[in-house]
N, C-alpha and C positions, 0 to 999 in steps of 0.2 A: 556637398557633404559626401566624402568618400565612404563613410561608414554605412550609408544607405545603398550603396551599390551592391545588388544581390548577385552579381555575376559569379564569383567563385563559391560563395557560401551557400547559395540556394541549392546548387547541385550536390554539395557535400552533405547538406542536411537531408536531401531526398535520398541519397545513397545510403546514409547511415540509418534512416528510418526503414528503408526497404530491407537492409541487412538485418535489422532487429526484427522486423515483422515476418520475414520469410525464413530466416535461418535460426536466430537465437530464441525467438518466442516459442516455436514448437518444441525446441529442445528443453526449454525451461518448463513448459507445461506438461511434458511427458513424465517428469519426476513425480513419484508418489509421496505424499506427505506422511511423515512418521506418526503424527498425532491426528487421527481422523476425528472429526467433530462428532460429538455425541449429544443427544438431547438430555438436558438435565432438568429435573423437576425443580421448580422454584421453591425456595424455602422462605418462610416468613419468620422474621425475628421480632421479638417483643421488645419494644423500646421502654427503657426505664427512665423516669425523670432524674435529672441530675440534681443532687442536693448540694447547694453551695454552702461552704462552711461559715461564711460571714453573713448569711442572711437569717 
């Protein structure tokens, strides 16, 4: 089965993951997010029962 031959594809996969991990990921993580997360106080809502018009 030739599709199971890892000869060229394994090295391509390793090189792409190394490129991502060593070059692209630090660049992406250095960006600051525009919306910083804030702690919100939870709000409770009062549920009203639904009145069905046909009952």
